[in-house]
N, C-alpha and C positions, 0 to 999 in steps of 0.2 A: 504494500500500500504506500502510495506517495504521500508522505507526511506534509509536503508543502503544497498540496493541491487545495483548491478552494473547498472542495467537497469534504476533505478531511478536517480542515480548519473550522469550517462551519459546524461540522458534527461535534468537534471538541468543544467549541464555544457553546453550542446548544446544549450538549450534555453537561458541561460545567455549570451553566446558568440554571438548567433544569434541576440539577442536584442541589445547588444552593437554594433555589426557591422551595423545593420539596423539603429540604432539611429545615429551612426557616418555617415553612408551614407546619411540619411535624412538631418542631420545637414549640412553636406558638400554640399549637393545639394542645400539646402535653401540658405546658405551663398554664394555659387558659383553663383547661379542664381541672387541673390541680387546684387552681384558685377558686374555681366555681364550686368544686366539691367541698373545699375547706369552708367557703362562705356558707354553703347550704347546710353543712353539718353544724357550723357555729350558730346559724339562725335557728335550726331545729332545737339545739340545746338551749338556746335563749328562750324559745317559746315554752319549752318544757319547764325551765326554771321559773318563768313568769307564771305559768299555770299552777305550779306547786305553791307559789307564794299567794296568788289571788284566791285559789280554791281552798287551801288548807291552812295557811298561816295567818290569813287576814284576821280571823276571829279565834286565834289559838287560845286566848284566855278563856273563852266561853266553851269551845269544843274540847279543849284539852290536848296535851302533847301526844297522848296515846292514840288519839284519833288521827292525828297527822301521820304518825308512823304507819298505822294500818292502811290509811288511804293511799299513801305513796306506794306501799307494797302491792296494794290491790290494783291500782290504776296504771302503774308504770313498771312494776315487776323488774327492777333493775338487773337482778340476777338472771332472769330469763332472756332478756334482750341484750345481755352483755354490756349494759350501761353502768355508769357510776353516778350515784346521787348522794350528796351529803348536805345536811342542814346544821349549821353551827350557830350557837347563841352568841350574843354580844360579849359575854365573858370568856368566850373561847371554848366552852364545853360543847360537846356534840349532842344535838337533838336526834339526828338520824344519820346513819351511814349504811349504804348498801353492802351486801355481802359479796363474796367472790363470785364472778360469773361462771356459767356452766362450762365454758371452754377453758377456764383457768388461765385466761390470757393476761391477767394482771391481778395484783394483790391490792385491794383497797387500802390496806394499812400502810402501803408504801407511798400513797398519794399525800403530798405535803398539804398543809392547811392553807387556805386562802387568807390574805391579809384582812383583818377585821376593820381596818381603818379606811378601806376603799369606799369612795363615795358614789362610784358609778360602776356599771357592769364592765367586766374585762374578760378577755379570752387569753388563755395561756396554754402552752404545750408542756405536758408533763412527761419527762423521760424516766422510765422505771427500770429497775434492775432486770436483766435478761433481754434487754432490747425493746421492751414494750414502750408504746408511746400513746398518750391520751391527749385529746383536745378537751379542755375543761372551760366551761362558761361559768363565771362567778357573778352572782347578782345580789347586791345589798337590798334587803327588804325590811320594811317597817310595818308592824301590825297596827291594828286600830288602837290598841292600848299603849302604843309607843314602844313595844318590844322590838329590838333590832335583831335581824338574822342575816346570815350569808348563805345563800342557796347555791350549791355547786352541782352542775350537771355535766357529765363527761361521757365520752364515747371513744373507743379505740380507733386508731388510724388504719386498722387492718383492711376494712372494706375499701377505703380510699386507695390504699396502696395496691390492693388487688386490681382495682379498676385501672390505675395508672400503669401497673406492671403489664396488664393485658394490652393496654394501648401501646406501650413501648414495644412489646413483642410484635404486635401487629405492624407497627411502623418499621421495625427492624426487618421483618420478613417481607412486608409488602412494598416498601419503598424501592429496594433493589429491583424487584420484578417490574414495578411501574417504570422505573428509570430505564431498565433494559428495553422494555417494550417501546417506550417513548423515543429512546435513542435510535432503535432499529427503524421505527416508523419515520422519525425525522430524517435518518440517512436515506431511506427509500424515497421520501418526498423530495429531498434535495437532489437525489440522483435523477428523479423524473424532471425536476425543474432545470437541471443542468444538462439534460440530454440534448436540447437544441444547440448548446455551446459545443458539445462533443461532435455533433453533426457539422457545425460550422467549421470547427478545427479540421475535421477529416476532409471536408470539401476544399478548404483553403490549402491543405497539403497537396492536393491533386492539381491545383491551378499553377501553371507556369507561364512563361512568356509565349508558349506555343498554343495555349488554350485559354487565353484571357476572355474569350467570348462566353465561357461558363460563368455561372453565378452561384453564390452561396444560397442554401435553402433559407427561406423566410417563414417563420412560424407566426401566423396571424394572431398573436396573443395580446397585442397592444401594449406590451411592456418594454423594458430596456433591451431585452434580447432581440425583439423585432426591430427596434430602432438601430441596434448595432448591426444587424444583418443588412438592413437597407443602406446604412452609411457605408459599410464595407463594399457592398455591391456597386454603389455609386463611385467609390474610389477605384474599384477594379475597372469600371467602365472608363474612367478618365485615364487609367494606365493603359487600357486597351487602345484608346484613341492615340495616345502618345507613341506606343510601340508601333502601331500601324503607320503613323506618320514617319517615324524613323525608318521603318522597313521600306516604305514607298520611296522615301528620299534616297536611301542607299541603293535600292534597285534602279531607280530612275537615273541617278548619277552614274552608276556603273554602266548602265545601258548606253547612256549618252556619250560616255567616254570611249566606248569600244570603237566607234567609227573613226573619230579623229586619230586615235592611236593606230588603227589599222592603216590609215592613210599615211601617217607619219612614218610608220615602219616601212611601208612600201617605198616612200620617197628616199629614206635613208638607205635602203637596200639598192635602189637604183643608183644613187650617188656613189655607193661603195663599189659598184661594178664599172664605173667609168675608167677607161684605160689610162688616161692622162691626169691622174690625181696624185697630188703630192702625198708622200708617205705620212707627213704630219697630219694633213687633212684627213687621210684615210684612217689613221688611228683615232682621230677625234670622232669621225663618223661611226667607226666600229664601236667606240665606247658609248656613243649616244644610242646606237642601235641596241646594245646590251641593256641600257637603262630603260629603253622603250619596251623591250621584251619583258623586263622585270615588271614595269608598270602595267603592262597588259595582263601579266599573270595575276597581279594584285587585283586588278579590276575584275577579272574572271572569277577569282576566289570570292571577292565581295559579293558579286552577283549570285554565285552559287550559294553562299551562306544566307543571303537575304531570301532567296527562293526556298531554301530548305526550312528556314525559320517560319516563313509565311505559309508553308505547306503548298507552295505553288510549283515546286520542282517535280518533274515527271519521274516517279519512282516505279520501275517495273518490278512488281512483286512476283517472284517465281521461287519454287523450291529448289534448293541446291545444297550440296555437301560443303559446309564451311571448311572442314578439314582438308578436303581435296583442293579447294580454292587457295587456302593458305599454303599448302605444300607446293602448289604450282607457282604461286607468287614468290615464295622464298627462293625457289630454284631459279627463277628469272632474275632475282636480285643478288644471286650468289657472286656473280662476277664483280659487282660493285663492292661487295665485302672483301673479295680476294684482292682487289686493287689496293686495299688498305691493310692487308694481312690480318683481317678479322675473321674469326671462325664463326660462321653463321650456321645454325642448326635449327631443326624443326622437329617437335615431338607431337604426335597425334595419338589419340586413343579411340580408334574406331570412327564410324561415321557420325557427323554432327549436322543433322539436317535442320536448316532454318528457311525462312521465307523472307525474301527481300530483293533489293536491287543488287544484282551480282557486281555490276560495275562500281556502284557506290561503296559496297563493302570492300571491294578490292582496293579502292582509293584509300580507305581507312588502313588496310594492311600495309600498303605501300608507304603511306605517310609515317606510320609508327616505326616500321622497320628502317626506313630511310633516316629518320631522326636518330634512331639507335646507332646506326652505322656512322653517321656524321659526328656524333658526340662520344664515340668510343675510340680510345687511342689505338695505335697499331699493336698487333698481337693480342688484342682484346677478344671478347666473346659476346655474341648476340644470340639469344635463344628465344625461339617462338614456340609456345605451348598452346595446344588447342584441345578441348575436351568438354565434358558436361559436368556441371556442379550445381546442385540444388535445383534441378530441372531447368537449368539455363545453359545456353551455349556460352563457353568461356574461352577467351583468347588472351594470353599474356605474352608481352614482348619485354624481355629482360636483357639488361646489358651490365657490364662492369666498367662503365665509362666514368665521365667526370661527375655525374650526379647533378642534382638540382638543389639549391639552397632551400631551407625550410620556409623562409619568408616568401619564396616565389611560388610555392606549390598552390596556394589558393587562387593565384592569378594565371595559372599556366594555360587555361583554356580560353582566356579572354582574347579578343581580337587585337592584333598588333602588339601583343605583349611578348617581349623577348627577354630572357634572363640576362644574356650578354648581348646588348644591342649591336656593338661593333662587330663581334664575332659572327652573329647571326646574319648580319648584312653581308659580310664577306663570304659567307657560305650560300648566299642567295636567298635566305629566308626573309619573310616579311612579318612573321608572327601570326600567320593565318592558318597554317597547316593543322595545328591542334584544334583551332576553332572549327575548322571544316570537319575534322574527325568527330568532335562532339555533336555538331549539327546533324551529321549523317547517322550517328549511333542513336541520338535522341529521336530522329525521324523514324527509326526502325523499332522504337519502343525499348531501347536498351540504355545502358549507362557506361561511362568510361571513367576510371579512377586511376590515380598514380600514387606510387610509393617510391621514395628516393632518399638516399643518404649521400650527402655531398662527399665526393671523392671515392665512393664505393659503387655507384651505379644506380640505375633506375628500373622501375618495373611498371608498365602500363597494362591495365586490365580492362578488357572489354567484355561486357555481358549482353547477350541478345536472347530474345525469346526463342525457344525451340518451336518447331512446327507442331501445332495442336495445343499450344499453351497461350494463355492470355498475354497480350502485350501491354 
């Protein structure tokens, strides 16, 4: 998984934010419920203490203290419902205290007495031995005859703790499941939302200078993705117009230059054939004729590249054996290699059938082998290898020549680019041979790459579709 992708980062941010919100919600729920249960229990104990005072202690002088004790036991049964009740006189003596609850959760004797000087009701927490905890509501009460009492009503925290423990367990088990489902759903939603961008990226990868007429898919969603697609399509349209203009200009200029160059070459040839021509003038004419021939080749190369890039060149697509064509071409160029004492060899591995223009493919072979021979010193080696790799026709031209600097490799297939301009010009090159190679290979649905180490040699690799495979 690409950790730098928008999908991954959005998922991480979404998961983090969701976890924080759910934890905040769970914590707020837990504390809110704890506060609510505490308040509810306190209010219930307060009502109970108020009822004991108003119902039984208000006329205690008339009804008697025994009546109070019996009524509390009858109506509230503290031992039965595990509550704690205690009524204390103003002098600190105890009028009534409940017994131990049935579950033996606490010992009433351990509960400290409430302060008799309190003027208003208070709630306190009583921590007992053994870990028990009671919530006790203390209510000062005055009877009709002026007698003062302190009524204490308490209940253990067990019920509240059980509820809170159950909620905590539910949150601990449920939140991870909810987060996992939400993250998975969020990832799926983001994947669906980003699918148009994946389609745009895939379509953009297929668009080159040769197929600028294609456009990116537009999803009619009315959102930013649709606006992005429309903007990119408009940009591609402008690029297409610019490329078309450059191609037309190059093709028109090359075409227009052919005629005057042909005329100039004819006149120079006629002048060179005159019998009474000074040697100095003859040399000048010969030099001019060579430059004219070189300029004519450049014009023809430019015209060929323009037509190939524009798809206007006539390509006769026939099936033929690439291995046989390479073997024949290498044999034809062997004399050129022998003149420089260079060992030229060819390795083939069976038939390699492709479909394309045989003459154009031969031009690729000639250009690559000729370059290898030119830039390989005497007693060097040039090897041509042809075969099938990964369901593609493959040709490699390797040499142990001067090599190519690393900074020149990215520009090697550009028009008029020469690694050593002075040396290339001396050898008759104009920096268009490799550009023609790339245009021809691209027109056939293939690709050409180069690997080189300066001072150790170079290797050009050409891949073409096999017959019966998609181009």
